C-alpha positions in Angstrom: -8.7 60.0 -18.6 -7.9 57.1 -20.9 -6.1 55.3 -18.1 -9.0 55.7 -15.8 -11.5 54.6 -18.5 -9.4 51.4 -19.0 -9.3 50.8 -15.3 -13.1 51.0 -15.0 -13.5 48.6 -17.9 -10.9 46.2 -16.3 -12.8 46.4 -12.9 -15.9 45.2 -14.8 -14.0 42.4 -16.4 -15.4 43.4 -19.7 -14.4 41.0 -22.4 -15.0 43.3 -25.3 -15.8 47.0 -25.5 -18.7 48.1 -27.7 -18.1 50.6 -30.5 -19.2 54.1 -29.7 -21.5 56.0 -32.0 -19.7 59.0 -33.6 -22.2 61.5 -32.3 -21.3 60.3 -28.7 -17.6 59.6 -29.1 -16.4 62.9 -30.8 -18.1 65.4 -28.5 -17.3 63.3 -25.4 -13.6 63.1 -26.2 -13.4 66.7 -27.2 -15.1 67.8 -24.0 -13.0 65.6 -21.8 -9.8 66.8 -23.3 -10.8 70.4 -22.7 -11.6 69.9 -19.0 -8.5 69.5 -16.8 -10.3 69.5 -13.5 -9.7 66.1 -11.8 -13.3 65.8 -10.4 -14.7 66.3 -13.9 -12.1 64.0 -15.5 -13.4 61.2 -13.3 -17.0 61.8 -14.6 -15.8 62.0 -18.2 -13.8 58.7 -17.8 -16.9 57.0 -16.3 -19.2 58.3 -19.0 -16.8 57.0 -21.7 -16.5 53.6 -20.0 -20.3 53.4 -19.8 -20.5 54.3 -23.5 -18.1 51.4 -24.3 -19.9 48.9 -22.0 -22.5 46.9 -24.0 -24.7 46.6 -20.9 -24.6 50.3 -20.2 -24.1 52.1 -23.5 -27.7 52.9 -24.0 -27.6 55.0 -20.8 -25.2 57.5 -22.4 -27.1 60.2 -24.2 -25.7 63.0 -26.4 -27.3 65.7 -24.3 -25.5 64.4 -21.2 -22.2 65.5 -22.8 -23.3 69.0 -23.4 -24.8 69.3 -19.9 -21.7 67.9 -18.2 -19.6 70.5 -20.1 -21.7 73.3 -18.4 -21.3 71.9 -14.9 -18.8 72.9 -12.3 -17.3 70.3 -9.9 -19.5 71.7 -7.1 -22.6 71.3 -9.3 -21.7 67.7 -9.9 -21.1 67.0 -6.2 -24.5 68.5 -5.3 -26.2 66.6 -8.0 -24.6 63.4 -6.8 -25.6 64.2 -3.2 -29.2 64.8 -4.4 -29.3 61.4 -6.2 -27.8 59.5 -3.2 -29.7 61.2 -0.3 -33.0 61.9 -2.0 -33.4 59.3 -4.9 -37.2 59.5 -4.5 -37.1 63.1 -5.7 -38.3 64.6 -2.4 -38.3 68.3 -2.1 -35.5 69.4 0.2 -34.4 72.7 1.6 -30.9 73.9 0.5 -29.4 73.3 3.9 -30.0 69.6 3.4 -27.5 69.7 0.5 -24.7 71.5 2.4 -21.4 69.8 2.8 -18.4 70.7 4.9 -16.4 73.6 3.5 -19.1 74.6 1.0 -20.2 78.3 1.2 -23.9 79.0 1.1 -23.4 81.3 -1.9 -21.6 78.5 -3.8 -24.5 76.2 -3.1 -26.9 78.8 -4.3 -25.0 79.3 -7.6 -24.8 75.5 -8.1 -28.5 75.0 -7.5 -29.2 77.8 -10.0 -26.9 76.2 -12.6 -28.4 72.8 -12.0 -31.8 74.3 -12.6 -30.8 76.0 -15.8 -29.4 72.7 -17.0 -32.6 70.7 -16.3 -30.9 68.7 -13.5 -32.9 70.2 -10.5 -36.3 71.8 -10.0 -37.0 74.6 -7.5 -40.3 75.2 -5.7 -41.0 77.5 -2.7 -37.3 77.6 -1.8 -36.9 73.8 -1.9 -35.1 71.7 -4.5 -35.3 68.2 -6.0 -33.4 66.3 -8.6 -35.1 65.9 -12.0 -35.4 62.6 -13.9 -32.8 64.0 -16.3 -30.5 64.7 -13.4 -31.0 61.2 -12.0 -30.2 59.7 -15.4 -27.1 61.9 -15.8 -25.7 60.8 -12.5 -26.4 57.2 -13.4 -24.6 57.6 -16.8 -21.6 59.1 -14.9 -21.4 56.4 -12.2 -19.3 53.3 -12.5 
């Protein structure tokens, strides 16, 4: 993760990294070290890079760390899909969020978990990303 974080900061041509508040740094590093999944490591590295970037550090919130810890890579993929395809927070049926190789039951579990973590809302069988979910994706995007 450290290598990837440094690479992100190099790509931004960042002259100097900002200090990270302890209430962000400690839980972020602990969570990242405890999560070996490559898809999640990329999110942790980007979140850390954003916390170190003076122009983006205010986007990184403490509650994003605890939420990200509770997400599965499939949840993160679906959340990103919602933010990219439906950034205006349109209500969409679940089939609009399907991707190749994803089982319907896995999608259902992920949508439920995203709802429990305040990242997605459900109404009449349709879903939309929440403002919290949009900001989480933004904080985890390079």
